[in-house]
FIVOVO-388967 format. One record per atom (N, C-alpha, C, O, CB): residue in one letter; z, y, x. Coordinates in steps of 0.2 Angstrom, whole numbers, plus 5000, padded with zeros to 4 digits. Each point is the difference from the previous one (the first is absolute). Glycine has a CB too. Layout:
N
AZYX...
***
This chain:
519
X542655585618X500050064997X499350045000X499850044996X501449965006X498449985004X499550045000X499449974995X499650044996X500749995017X499749924987X499449974996X500150024992X499550004996X500449905013X500750134988X500250014994X499550084999X499650024996X501849915005X499050125005X499550055001X499450005000X499650044997X501150005007X499149935000X499149995001X499849974994X499450034998X500649945014X500249994985X499749974994X500050064994X499550024996X501049845008X500050174996X500150054994X499450055002X499650014996X501949975002X498350045007X499650065004X499349974997X499650034996X501250015017X499249894989X499349985000X499949974992X499450004998X500549985016X500550014981X500049994993X499850074997X499650004996X501449915004X499350155002X499850064997X499350025002X499650054997X501749975004X498449955005X499450035002X499649954998X499450034998X500850025011X499849884989X499649954997X499950044992X499550014998X501049875011X500050134988X500050024993X499750064999X499650004996X501549945001X499050115007X499550075001X499349985000X499650044997X501350025010X499049904996X499249985002X499849974993X499650024997X500649965018X500149974984X499949964993X500050044996X499549984997X501149935005X499650154996X500050044993X499350035000X499750024995X501650015004X498349975007X499450035000X499549944999X499849975004X500550125003X499549904986X499749944999X499350004997X499749964998X501350015001X498850115002X499350004999X499349955004X499549994998X501250124999X499749875009X499749975004X500149945000X499849975005X500150125000X500549884992X500349934999X499549945002X500249955003X500650114988X498649945007X499649955002X499750015006X499649955003X500250024986X500350075013X499650025010X500749975002X499949965004X499250174997X501549904998X500649975004X500049925000X500349975005X500350144992X499249874998X500049914999X499449975001X500049944998X500950064994X498650035011X499549965002X500149975005X500450035004X499050044991X500349855006X500149955003X499750035006X499450024999X500649894992X500350085015X499750025007X499449955002X499550025003X501550025001X499149914994X499549955002X499250004997X499649975003X501449964998X498950114994X499550024996X499749954996X499450004998X500350075011X500949894987X499949954997X499850034993X500650034999X500149895008X498950094988X499950024994X500549984995X500349945001X498650065002X501150034992X500649994994X499649944998X500249945000X500350184995X498849885003X499849944997X500249935005X500349954998X498650124996X500949935012X500149955005X500749984999X500249944999X499050095009X501450034992X500849975000X499949964993X500249945000X500550175007X499149924988X500249964992X499849945001X500249954996X499750154996X499549885013X499749934998X500449965002X499949954998X499050085003X501749985004X500549955003X500650024998X500549985003X498850005007X500850074984X500650004996X500450045004X500650014999X499349894996X499850145012X500550035005X500350064996X500650015001X498749955012X500350084983X500450064997X500649984996X500550035001X498450034998X501049904997X500649974997X500649985003X500650024999X498649954994X500649995012X500549985004X500350065003X500650014999X498849895004X500350145000X500350065003X500550024996X500649995000X498350045005X500850014988X500350034998X500749984996X500550034999X498350025002X501149884996X500549974998X500649985005X500550004998X498649974994X500850025015X500449985006X500450075000X500650004999X498549925008X500550154994X500350044999X500650054996X500450045001X498649935003X500849994989X500450024995X500449965000X500650024998X498850034997X500749895006X500549945001X500650035004X500649995000X498649914998X500550135007X500450025006X500650064998X500450025004X498549945005X501050064986X500450064999X500449984994X500350054998X498950045006X501049864994X500449974994X500950025006X500450045000X498449834992X501150075011X500550015005X499750025007X499749965004X501249964989X499150145009X499650025006X499949965005X500649985003X499750124996X499249885004X499949975007X499950045005X500149985006X499449944989X500450135003X500250075007X500649995002X500550004996X498850095000X500749925010X500849985003X500450064999X500650004999X498949925010X500250154992X500450065000X500250024993X500650024999X498850035011X500149934985X500150014992X500549955000X500650024998X498350024997X501049905005X500549934998X500750045002X500450014996X498649865007X501150155003X500750035002X500250044997X500650004998X499249985011X499950074989X500350054994X500149984994X500550004998X498950075006X500149904993X500149964992X500549965000X500550014996X498449995001X501149935007X500349954999X500750005003X500549994997X498449975001X501150065010X500650005002X500550055000X500649985000X498949965005X500250124995X500450075002X500250014993X500650004998X498750055012X500149964985X500250014992X500349944996X500649994999X498550105001X500449874999X500349944996X500649965003X500549984996X498350005000X501250015010X500449975004X500650024998X500549964997X498850025011X500850084994X500650054999X500349984994X500649985000X498950125006X500149924990X500350024991X500149944996X500350004995X499150115004X500249845004X500049934997X500649975004X500249964996X498650035001X501450015007X500649975002X499949945005X500549965001X499950074990X498949975012X499749945004X500050025007X500149955004X499250014987X500650105011X499850025006X500350065002X500150034996X498949915003X501250075006X500550065003X499850035007X500049965006X501049984988X498950125006X499750035008X500649985004X500649994998X498850124998X500349885011X500249995006X499750045005X500149995006X500249904992X499450165001X499850065007X500350064997X499950034995X498849925011X501950064999X500350084999X499850064999X500350054998X500349905007X498650044997X499850065001X499550024992X499650044999X500449935017X500249994980X499850014993X500750044996X500050014994X499049865005X501450155005X500650024996X499950084998X499750045004X501049885003X499550104986X499850064999X499350014996X499850054997X501049985013X498749914991X499450014996X499849954996X499450014998X500350065010X500849874991X499749944998X500349994993X500450044997X499549925014X499850014986X500149974992X500749965000X500249994995X498450005002X501750005008X500649964998X500750044999X500549994996X498949925010X500450164998X500350044999X500150064995X500350055001X499749895009X499550044985X499850044996X499650085002X499950044996X501149894998X498850065011X499650065003X499350005003X499850025005X501250014996X498549934995X499449995004X499750065001X500150054996X499749844999X499950125011X499550075002X499449984995X499849944999X500650085016X499450024985X499250014997X499449945003X499749974996X500550165003X499949875007X499549955002X500349924999X499549965000X500250135010X500849904989X500349934997X499850004991X499649964997X501650055013X499150054987X500050014993X499249974997X500049964995X501050145007X498549945001X499350014998X499549945000X499450004998X500850125007X500149824998X499649955003X499849974993X499549994998X501049995015X500150004981X499849974996X499450034996X499649964997X501449995003X499150124999X499650044996X499350015003X499549994996X501550064998X498949985012X499450045003X499549945003X499450015001X501450115001X499649815000X499649955001X499949974997X499449994999X500750015008X500349964989X499949944995X499450034995X499549975000X501849995002X499050094994X499650014994X499250005002X499649964998X501450124996X498849965011X499250005002X499849945001X499449995000X500750115004X500349854999X499649945003X500049954994X499549964999X501050055013X500049994984X500049974992X499250014997X499649954999X501750084997X498550055003X499550014996X499349995005X499449994998X501450094993X499449935014X499350005004X499749935000X499449994998X500950095010X500149874994X499849935001X499949984993X499549974999X501050015012X499950024985X499949984992X499250004998X499749964997X501650104999X498550025005X499550044996X499449965006X499450004999X501250144995X499649845013X499449985005X499949934997X499449995000X500950075011X500149894987X499949944997X499550024994X499549964999X501649995004X499050104992X499550024994X499350015003X499649984996X501450074998X498949985012X499550025002X499649945003X499350005000X501250125001X499749825002X499749965003X499949924995X499649965001X501150115012X499649944980X499849944997X500250024993X500450054999X499649865010X499650054985X499950014994X500449934997X500150004994X498750085007X501449885003X500449954999X500750024997X500450035002X499049935006X500550014985X500750034996X500749955003X500650014999X498650034986X500649915019X500849965002X500250065007X500650025000X499149804998X499850195006X500550035006X500150084997X500450045004X499049885006X500350104985X500150074998X500650004996X500350054999X498649985002X501349914995X500750004998X500649985004X500550024999X499049954992X500349995015X500550005005X500250075005X500650005002X498949884997X500150165001X500050055003X500550054995X500550045001X498449945006X500850024987X500550034994X500849985002X500550045000X498549954988X501149965013X500649964999X500450035008X500650015000X498949864993X500250135013X500149995006X500250095000X500650025001X498649855005X500450184992X500250064997X500550024998X500450045003X498749964995X501149974997X500650014996X500749975004X500550034999X498749964989X500749965016X500649975004X500150065004X500650025000X499349864999X499650145005X500050065004X500450074996X500650015002X498349945003X500950074991X500250074997X500650004996X500350054998X498649975001X501349904999X500650004997X500550015005X500450044998X499349894992X500450055016X500450025005X499950085002X500650025000X499449855004X499650164996X500050085001X500450024994X500550035001X498349995005X501049984987X500350024994X500849985001X500450055001X498449924990X501449975011X500749974999X500250065007X500650035000X499349804996X499950195007X500350045008X500250084996X500650024999X498449915013X500550094987X500050084997X500050024993X500250054998X499149955012X500649944984X500050024995X499350024998X499549965001X501650065002X498650044993X499650034998X499450015006X500250025006X500750024985X498649945009X499650015007X499150004995X499950004994X501149905018X498750114993X499250004997X499849944999X500249955003X499450135004X500049924987X499949924999X499250004996X499450005003X502249944995X498450084996X499650004996X499350055002X499549994997X501549984996X499250085011X499550045001X500050015009X499950055003X500450024983X499749875017X499950015006X499349995001X499749974996X501450005006X498650065003X499250005002X499849935003X500349975003X499850164999X499249864996X499949935002X500049995006X500049955003X499450024988X500550095015X500150005006X500849995003X500250005006X498650074994X501549934995X500849995003X500350085000X500650015000X499149895010X499950154988X500350065001X500650014994X499850004995X499050045012X501749984995X500650004995X500450084999X500550024998X499749855007X499450174998X500150054997X499850024992X499550034999X500549995014X500449954983X500049994993X500550004997X500550005004X498749944997X500850074991X500650004996X500449945001X499749965003X499650114989X501249935006X500649945000X500149974993X500050034995X500750025015X499449884992X500049974992X500949995000X500350015006X498349904992X501750094997X500649974999X500149935001X499549965000X500550134992X500749895009X500149935002X499749954993X499849945000X501450095010X499050004986X500049954994X499149994998X499749954998X501650094998X498450025007X499450004998X499649955004X499649954998X500650164999X500149915009X499749955006X500049924999X499649965001X500850125007X500249924989X500349924999X499549984994X499749955002X501650055001X498650024991X499749994994X499149985003X499749954998X501250144994X498949965013X499349995002X500049945004X499549975000X500350154999X500749875006X499949945004X500149944996X499649965002X500850105008X500149944986X500049944995X499249984996X499749955000X501750104996X498550015003X499350004996X499349965005X499649964998X501050174995X499549905012X499549975006X500149935002X499649955000X500350175006X500749874994X500349935003X499649944993X499649965001X501950115006X498849954986X499849974995X499150005000X499849955000X501350074994X498650035007X499249985000X499949975006X499549964999X500250124995X500749925012X499649965005X500249934999X499649965002X500550145007X500549894989X500249924996X499549974997X499849945001X501150084996X498850034998X499549984995X499349975003X499749954999X500850154993X499449965012X499449965004X500049965004X499549975000X500250114998X500949905006X500049955004X500049934997X499849955002X500750145004X499949934987X500249924996X499250004997X499949944997X501750074999X497850045003X499549974998X499749975005X499549974998X500450104994X500249935014X499649985006X500649955006X500050005006X499050144993X501349834996X500649985004X499549935006X500349985005X500950054983X498549965010X499749945004X499450035006X499749965003X500549974987X499750145010X499650035004X500250035006X499950065002X499749964989X500749925014X500450045005X499350045005X499449995000X501849915000X499250145004X499550055004X500149995007X500349945002X499850154990X499649965012X499949975008X500750015003X500450055000X498350005002X501549885000X500750005004X500150045004X500650035000X499649874999X499450135006X500250035004X499950094999X500150045004X499549855002X500450124987X500050074998X500849994997X500250054998X498549974998X501849915005X500550024997X500549965005X500149944999X499450084990X500850025014X500649975005X500849994997X500650005003X498750075007X500649924983X500549984996X500149934998X500549965001X499550144997X499549914998X499849944995X499549955002X500049944998X500350134993X499249965015X499449965001X499449994994X499649965000X501349985008X499250124987X499450004995X500349964994X499649994996X499450035013X501449964991X500249964993X500250064994X500550045001X500249835008X498950134986X500150024994X500750004996X500450054998X498549935003X501349944998X500749994997X500550035004X500550024998X499149884996X500350105013X500750025004X500150084998X500650024999X499349885011X499650134990X499950074999X500350014992X500550034999X498450005010X500849944986X500350014993X500849995001X500450044999X498549934994X501349965010X500750015000X500350055002X500550034996X499549895006X499750125005X500350045004X500150084995X500550035000X498949905012X500050074985X500050064994X500550004995X500350054998X498549955004X501349934995X500550004995X500650005004X500350044998X499049894993X500950045014X500750025002X500150075002X500550034998X499549865007X499650144998X500150085000X499950034994X500450054999X499049965011X500349964984X500350054993X500749965000X500450044998X498350004993X501549925009X500749964998X500450065004X500350044997X499649805002X500150175008X500450045004X500050074997X500550044999X499449895011X499450094989X500150074997X500450024992X500250054998X498649965010X501249944989X500249984994X500850025001X500450054997X498649865001X501150055006X500950015001X500250065002X500550034998X499749865006X499450125000X500150085003X500050064994X500350055001X498949925010X500650024984X500150054994X500449984995X500150034995X498950005007X501349915000X500549954994X500650054998X500150004995X499749865010X500450184998X500550054998X499750074995X500350034996X500449925017X498750074988X499850054997X499450014996X499950054997X500749975011X499149924991X499549974994X500149935000X499449975001X499850115001X501349884996X500249944999X499449954994X499949955002X501550115000X498449984993X499549964996X499449995003X499849945000X500650114990X499349995015X499450015003X500249945007X499649955001X500150194994X500749875008X500249965005X500149934999X499949955004X500650154999X499749894990X500149934996X499249975000X499849955002X501450084989X498550025006X499349974998X499549985006X499749955001X500350134987X500249965016X499649985006X500149965005X499649975004X500150134994X501149885003X500249955003X499949924996X499949955003X500750155002X499449914989X499849944997X499349985001X499749945000X501250084991X498750045009X499249984999X499849985007X499649965000X500150134991X500749935014X499849975006X500149955003X499649975004X500550124997X500649884997X500349914999X499649964995X499849945002X501450105001X498749994990X499749954998X499150005001X499649974996X501550014996X498850055011X499250015002X499849935001X500449965002X499650175004X499349864992X499949935001X500049985008X500249945001X499150064989X500650035014X500049995007X500850015005X500149975005X498650064992X501650034999X500750015001X500050045006X499650035003X500849874992X500350085007X500350035007X500249955005X499949944999X500750154996X499649945012X500049965005X500649964998X500450024996X499150055013X500649854993X500449964999X500249965006X500549974999X499150044989X500149995016X500149965005X499850045008X499750055000X500249844991X500350095014X499850045007X499350005001X499750055003X501449925003X498649994992X499249995001X499850074997X499550035002X500349834998X500450174995X499850064997X500250075003X499950054997X500049874994X500650075015X500150065003X499550055001X499449985000X501449955005X499350124997X499450055001X500450025006X500650025001X498850024986X500149935019X500150015007X499550035004X499549964999X501249975000X499350125004X499350035003X500049965009X500550005003X499750164989X499249805009X499849975006X499950075004X499650044998X499849854997X500850125010X499950065005X499649985005X500149955004X501050104994X498450015002X499549985007X500250035006X499650015005X499549994987X501550025008X500350015006X500950005001X500249954997X498750115004X501449965002X500849995000X500350034994X499850044996X500149975015X500749954987X500350034995X500450065002X500450005004X499749884991X499850175000X500450065002X500650005000X500350055003X498950004994X501249914999X500749995002X500149985006X500650025003X499649964987X499449995013X500349965006X499950055007X500550015004X499049874991X500050175004X500050065004X500650045000X500350025005X498749974994X501150034995X500550054998X500749985002X500450045002X498950014989X500849895008X500849974999X499949985008X500650005003X499749934982X499350055020X500149975007X499850045004X500450035005X499449864992X499550135002X499650035006X500250085002X500150035006X498949894991X501050114997X500250084999X500650015005X500549964999X499150064988X500450005017X500750035004X500549945000X500650025000X499350124996X499949805005X500549954999X500149984993X500449964999X500150085011X499250004985X500149994994X500350044996X500650004999X499549915006X499550144992X500350074995X500449984994X500250054997X498750025007X501349864993X500249994995X500349925000X499749955003X499550154993X501349895001X500449935000X500149994993X500150054996X500449965016X499649944987X500349974992X500650054999X500350035004X499449834998X500450134992X500550054997X500649954999X499949945000X499350154993X501449965008X500749975000X500049974992X500349954999X500350135010X499149974987X500149984991X499749934999X500349964996X499550184999X499849845007X499749944998X500449935004X500049944998X498650155000X501549925008X500449975004X500749984999X500249955001X499150095004X501150014992X500649994996X499949974993X500449964999X500050145007X499249904991X499949964993X499849925002X500449954998X499050184996X500149865009X499949945002X500649975005X500149944998X498750105000X501649985006X500549995004X500549974994X500349955001X499450135010X500549964985X500549984996X499949944996X500449964998X500050155002X498849894998X499849954996X499849935004X499849944997X499850164995X500549905014X499949955006X499349984999X499949945000X501350005002X498450114997X499449974997X499549975007X499950045005X500250064983X499749835011X499649975005X499350055001X499849985006X500849894990X499150165002X499450045000X500150045007X499550015003X500350014983X500750005015X500250055005X499549985007X499750045004X501649984991X499049915007X499750005007X499249984998X499749995006X501549975001X498550044987X499350005001X499750084999X499450015002X500749874993X500450165002X499750085000X500250055005X499750055001X500249934988X500650005015X500450045005X500049985007X499849945002X501050074988X499450025014X500149975008X500950024999X500250044996X498449995014X501649934995X500950015000X500050075004X499450025002X501249844999X500050175001X500250065002X500049975007X500249945002X500550124987X499249995016X500249995007X500650035002X500150025006X498849984997X501650014993X500750045001X500349945004X500049944998X500150154991X500349925017X500349955004X500649974995X500049945001X499850125010X500549964984X500549974997X499749984993X500449984995X500550085012X498649954992X499649984993X499449965000X499550014996X500950115000X499649835009X499349955002X500049964994X500549994997X499650015016X499249984986X499949974993X500150024995X499949964995X500349985009X500150134994X500150034993X499450034998X499550005004X501750014998X498850014993X499450054997X500250064997X500250004994X499049915003X500950145007X500250064997X499550065000X499549995004X501749975001X498850084992X499350055001X500550065001X500649994999X498349974994X500850095009X500150065001X500150054993X499649994995X499849985017X501250084988X500050044994X499650064999X500050045004X501049924995X498650034994X499650065000X500350064999X500550004997X498849945000X500450125006X500250074997X500850035005X500550024998X498949954987X500450015022X500650005004X499850045007X499450015001X501049874994X500050135008X499850055007X499849925005X500449965001X500550184999X498449865001X499849955003X500249995007X499950045004X499249974988X501149935010X500350005007X499449995005X499549994997X501549964999X499250065010X499450005005X499949925003X500449965000X499950175004X499049874998X499849945004X500049954998X499849984995X500450065014X500349914995X500249935001X500449994994X499949944997X500250055016X500250054984X500550004994X499649994994X500249954997X500650135008X498849964993X499750014995X499549944999X499949984994X500450145006X499549855006X499549945000X500449945001X499749955002X499350115002X501549934994X500549945000X500149974994X500349954999X500350085009X499250014986X500149984993X499549954998X499550015002X500950094997X499649874998X499549944996X499450034999X500050064999X500949884996X498550035004X499450035000X499649964996X500249945001X499850125010X499549944986X499549994995X499749945005X499750015005X500250114988X500049815004X499849955004X499150004997X499849974995X501549965006X498450115004X499450004997X499449995006X500150035006X500550044984X498949905009X499649995007X499450054998X499950034995X500549855009X499150115003X499450054998X499649964995X499750044997X500350015015X499849904986X499749964996X500350004993X499749974996X499849975013X501150094989X500349994993X499750044994X500050065000X500949915005X498949984990X499750044996X500450064997X500650005002X498749904996X500450154998X500450054998X500149994992X499550004996X500050085014X501149914989X500149984992X499850074996X500250065001X500949845002X498650084991X499950064996X500449994993X500350054998X498549965008X501349924991X500449984994X499949935000X499549975001X500450144994X500749865003X500249955002X500249964993X500350034995X500050035016X499649864988X500149984994X500850004998X500150014994X498849935007X501650065004X500649994999X500250084995X500350004994X499949915020X499550154988X500150064998X499950004992X500350034996X499450025015X499749904987X499850004993X500449964996X500250014995X498750015009X501349935000X500649964996X500650044999X500349994994X499449915011X500650144999X500550044998X499850064996X500450024996X500049955014X499050054989X499950054995X499949954994X500150034995X499350075014X500549864991X499849954992X500850004999X500250004994X498649905007X501850095004X500549974999X500350074995X500249994994X500049925018X499750164991X500350044997X499650034993X500350044996X500249985017X498949964987X499750004994X500349954995X500150034994X498950015012X501249894995X500349974995X500850044998X500250014995X498949885010X501250125002X500550044998X500150054995X500550014997X499649955012X499450084991X499850054995X499849984994X499950044995X499950025014X500049874989X500049974993X499249994999X499749984995X501450075000X498549965012X499250004999X499849934999X500449965001X499550145006X499549894991X499849945002X499849985006X499450015000X500449994990X500349975014X499949985007X499749935001X499749995005X501150094998X499449884992X499649945002X500849945002X499849945001X498850135005X502049964994X500649975002X500550045001X499950064999X499749865005X501050054998X500650055000X500050035006X499749985005X501149964987X499850125008X500150035005X500349965006X499950025006X500150074987X500449875006X500449945004X499449965004X500049995006X501250004986X498349985003X499449965004X499850045005X500149995006X499449964984X500250115008X499550065005X500450015005X499850005006X499450074986X501349955008X500650025005X499949955005X499850015005X501050044987X499649885006X499949965005X499349985003X500049975005X501150004991X498450045001X499449985001X499950045007X499849975005X499850014983X500550095011X499850055003X500449995007X499750015005X499950064985X501049915011X500449985005X499749935004X499950005006X501050064988X498949915002X499649935003X499350025004X499849975005X500749964985X499150125005X499650005004X499950065006X499550005004X500249944987X500750105009X500250035006X500249955005X499750015005X500750094989X500149855007X500349985005X499349955002X499949995006X501550034991X498149954998X499449975002X499750045003X499849995006X500149954987X499950125005X499750065005X500150005007X499550005003X500750064988X500449955011X500350005005X500149945005X500150005006X500150084986X499649855004X500249945002X500649985003X500249975005X498850064997X501449984992X500849995001X500249964995X499850004995X500450105010X500349854997X500349964994X500650024998X500350045003X499249865000X500750084991X500750014998X500050054994X500550034997X499849965015X499350004986X500150054994X500349984993X500150044996X498950015009X501249894995X500349974994X500750015002X500450024995X498849895001X501050085010X500850025001X500150085000X500450024996X499849875013X499450154994X500050074999X500050024994X500550034999X498949975010X500249994986X500250004993X500549984995X500150034995X499149965008X501249955001X500649984996X500650055003X500550004997X499149885002X500450155007X500450055002X500450064995X499750054999X499649935010X501250004988X500350064996X500550055003X500350044996X499549884994X500350075017X500650055002X499750045005X500350065001X500649874998X498650055004X499950055005X499750064998X499550004996X500549925010X500250124997X499950094999X499650035007X499949975006X501350054985X498750045008X499750035008X500450025004X500550024999X498750024998X500649945009X500650025005X500150075002X499550035001X500449855003X500750144998X500150065002X499650015007X499949955003X501250064991X498650055008X499650025006X500550025005X500450045000X498550004995X501149915010X500350025006X499550015007X499849955003X501249984991X498950135008X499650025004X500249985007X500550025002X499250074991X499949865010X500449985007X499950045005X500349985005X499649934993X499850165001X500150065005X500650044999X500250055004X498649964998X501649984991X500650034998X499950064996X500450014995X500049955013X499150084994X500150064997X499850014994X500150064998X499949975012X499749934985X499850014993X500249944994X499750004995X499450065011X501449924996X500249954995X500250024995X500250055000X500149895007X499650014986X500150024994X500649984997X500149945001X498850064998X501450035000X500849954995X500050004994X500449964997X500450085010X498750004989X499949994994X499749944998X499849965004X500250154996X499949884993X499749934997X499450024997X500150044996X500949905001X498450055005X499450024996X499949964993X500050034994X499449995017X500749924990X499849964994X500649944999X500349995005X498450054996X501349924994X500549944999X499649964996X500349954997X500850105002X498249955000X499849984996X499749925003X499750005006X500050134988X500549825003X500049935004X499149954997X499650034996X502249975003X498249965004X499249965001X499949964993X499450014997X500649985017X500549974984X499949954995X499950044991X500450054998X500449855012X498750084988X499850034995X500649994994X500349945000X498350045004X501550084991X500649974997X499850034992X499950064999X501249955013X498849954984X499750024993X500650044995X499950014994X499149875007X501650125002X500550034996X500050085003X500350044996X500549835002X499050155008X500050065002X499750044995X499749974995X500350015017X500150084990X499650054995X499350025004X499849985005X501550084990X498449995000X499350015003X500150035006X499849965005X499750054984X500950055013X500050035007X500249955006X499850015006X500550104988X500249845004X500149965008X499549965000X499849995006X501450004994X498449994995X499449955002X499550035001X499649975004X500749964989X499550155005X499550045002X500150005008X499550005004X500550064985X500549965014X500250015006X499949945005X499750005005X501150094990X499449855001X499849945003X499349995002X499849985006X501049984987X498850045002X499349995000X499750065006X499649985004X500449964983X500250125012X499750045005X500149995006X499550005004X500650084989X500649905009X500249985007X499749965003X499850015006X501150004992X499049934997X499549935006X499350044998X499749995006X501149874992X498950174998X499250025000X500150045007X499749995005X499950034979X500950035016X500050045008X500149965005X499550015004X501050074993X499849875004X500049955005X499349965001X499749985005X501550024994X498749994997X499349964999X499450045002X499549975002X501049964988X499450145010X499550055000X500050035007X499550045001X500549994987X500449965016X500050015007X499250005002X499749954998X501750005004X498350095002X500350065002X499750064996X499850065003X500449895009X499650044981X499850054997X500450064997X500050024994X499549885005X500850145006X500450054999X499750044994X500350004995X500050005017X499150034988X499950054995X500249954992X500450024996X498550065012X500849874992X500349964993X500750014998X500250034995X499049885008X501150075004X500850004998X500350064997X500350014995X499849935014X499650134997X500250074997X500050004993X500550014996X499150055013X499749944989X499950014993X500649954995X500250034995X498549995009X501449924998X500449954995X500850055001X500450004995X498849865007X500950165004X500750025001X500050084994X500550014996X499649935020X499450094986X500150064996X499949984991X500350034996X499150045015X500249884989X500049994992X500749954997X500050004994X498750015007X501649975002X500549934999X500750025004X500549984997X498549935002X501050125006X500650025003X500249955004X500649995001X499750074991X499249895010X500249935002X499550005006X499550034999X500949914990X499750015017X500749995001X500350075004X499750045002X500049834998X501050125000X500450065003X500049995006X500149955003X500750074989X499150045010X499950015008X500650045003X500350034996X498449985004X501449985006X500550055003X499750085000X499450015001X501249885007X499950154992X499750064999X499950035008X500449975004X500250054983X499050025014X499850035007X500650025003X500549994996X498350065001X501249975008X500650045005X499750075001X500450055000X500049845007X499150124994X499850055001X499450044995X499449985001X501149985011X499750084984X499550034995X499950075002X500450045000X500149904990X498750065012X499950065002X499650054994X499750055002X500349895009X500050034983X499850034995X500250084996X499750034996X500349855004X500550145004X500350054998X500450024994X500150054997X499149975009X501049914992X500549994991X499450004997X500150004994X501050085006X498249905001X499549984994X500149924999X500249984994X498950105010X500949904999X500049914999X500649975000X500350015006X498749984998X501449984992X500549965000X500049955003X499649955000X500650094992X500349965013X500149945004X500249934998X499949955003X500350145004X500049924986X500049934997X499549984995X500049954998X501250065003X498550034998X499449994994X499349995004X499549964999X501150124991X499449965017X499450015005X499450024997X500050014994X500549915011X499050104997X499450034999X499649974995X499949945001X500250105008X499649994985X499850004995X499350005000X499749964996X501350095002X498649995007X499450015001X499850035006X500450025004X499649994985X499350005013X499950035006X499850074998X499850014994X499949885013X500350174996X499950064998X499250015002X499849975005X501450074997X498450004995X499450015002X499850025007X500450045002X499649974986X499649985015X499850025007X499750074998X499850034994X500049845012X500450165001X499950074999X499450044998X500050064998X500849935009X498749964996X499350014999X499850024993X499650044999X500249885011X500550054984X499950004994X500250084998X499650034997X500549835000X500550165005X500150074998X499550045003X500050064997X501149925003X498550015004X499650055004X499250004998X499750055000X501249945009X499049934991X499449994998X499749984992X499450004998X500849975015X500450024984X499849984993X500650044996X500349974995X499249905008X500550194999X500750034998X500050014991X500550004997X499650075016X499449944984X500150004993X500149934997X500550004996X498750115004X500549845001X500249934999X500749985002X500449974997X498450015003X501350055005X500749975003X500750044994X500449974996X499150035021X500450074984X500350034995X500049984995X500650004997X499250065007X499649924991X500149984993X500349935000X500349984995X498850095000X500849885010X500449935001X500750015001X500349974996X498849985009X501350094998X500650025001X500450044994X500549994998X499050005014X500150044986X500350044993X500049964994X500550004996X499150105009X499949874994X500049954993X499949944999X500149984995X499650085003X500249905009X500149925001X500750005004X500349954998X498250015002X501750075004X500649985003X500750054997X500649995002X498649975008X500750084986X500450044998X500350055005X500650024999X499649894994X499550125010X500250055005X500249995007X500150055004X500150004986X500049885011X500149985007X499849965003X500049944999X500850094998X498750005009X499749955004X500549995006X500050045005X498750004992X501749905002X500549995006X500149925000X499649974997X501250155002X499649855005X500149934999X500649974996X500249955001X499350065009X500850034986X500649994996X499650004992X500349994995X500750095014X498449944990X499750004993X499849934998X499749975004X499950154998X500749844992X499849944997X499250004999X499750054999X501649934995X498649965006X499249984997X500149994994X500649994997X499049955012X499750074987X500249974993X500249944998X500450004995X499050075004X500449895005X500249924998X500749995003X500349944998X498450015003X501750105003X500749995003X500450034998X500450035004X499249945003X500550034985X500450044997X500749974998X500550034997X498450014999X501249895006X500549964998X500750035002X500550004996X498749905005X501050125006X500450025006X500350084996X500450035004X498949895008
***
């Protein structure tokens, strides 16, 4: 628990210092005395700027990653659940995050996205890394906008100062999609001009890989707005898929960050207090019911005496048990050198499956892309048996039985099966696609949470402890994060304008975002 408190204090101090940007160059002066010109000769300035920028898509900083990926995305996405009883009453899972938790995506991530993307502009005029930096900035900021809704974007200062007016979600998405299109056009014109591999810990400087990633991100964003701007969504999705380079199609295209130090998930789930988080009972229940062979590659078995060799996660949003009990549930099988997954080809196949289901030109049928997505995921995890899995038309998600006995769930979350059924209605096949995409996207919890809000799938167990005071429905779950308290104090006029005109007057966790109007 101590590291959470300390990191929140340190984060506040760092950001308060970071807001004083008039001496920004002095703060970032190389202590070895190497001049800017000497740095540029070896490409060191570009390497540093790009590496720093890429480190904030999925944060590599352990404490930041814990807040954004495990405690927030993990809980709301159904992937990871809290196993530290000291978190009770202030955590995301019980719908009562304290400001020190709630502020991280806003007050830490936004400045980093703009400071480092602008630093790339300061150290190079090469259009290729500039285009890549543009794509990375969008990848970072889309996640922030998907958490809060309206946020400062178009008017954020070059130094990362975020005391600025907010943009509405529709405007943010339109701007981002335009930025991605521009970046794709630039990279396509320079598709053979690979850049410094040391400045790219994701694709080693491969321009064509970055084009595929950017187009895949366009496809993801197009699908996000499909319920509220269907014509635009269709046009963007088809343009991305039918581009001359196209989208990710194989696991060689996966966007994975090679780490310079320990994988943050490994630290959070194994080292902090014996593990502050464990795998969620939601995903293990689905995969147990499906007899999914990926379980052994993704999770460790429980250590409960009567449940050895079984994969059972801890239920999210409960009164967390103490000590050995909380740490006896299944865990994420992650090593210190495991790369951080940012986006995979399996997700892209499922996006194309949904597009085809909607009647868009995705280059194939919904069934073809659905089955391709499952096979790509099996291959990504090094597991065989995809064909047999895809033929299963009877297995459904299992009921959750708590090995500790306190938090079993007797209800049924879903009855969706695996095998594709052309005769099924749109909603059933949509649930089928989203459910398998959800499994394949582990541990990208924030993406899972966004899709849950957009589609209602996968269906998760309701929380047991809801500390929202009746604001958040236990069945629907949280729809966004409330803004940090600092915004109400330090950016008051812009904050009030955003809440009144862009959110409809309610800055709470129950307000639907623009693209999440289906339910």
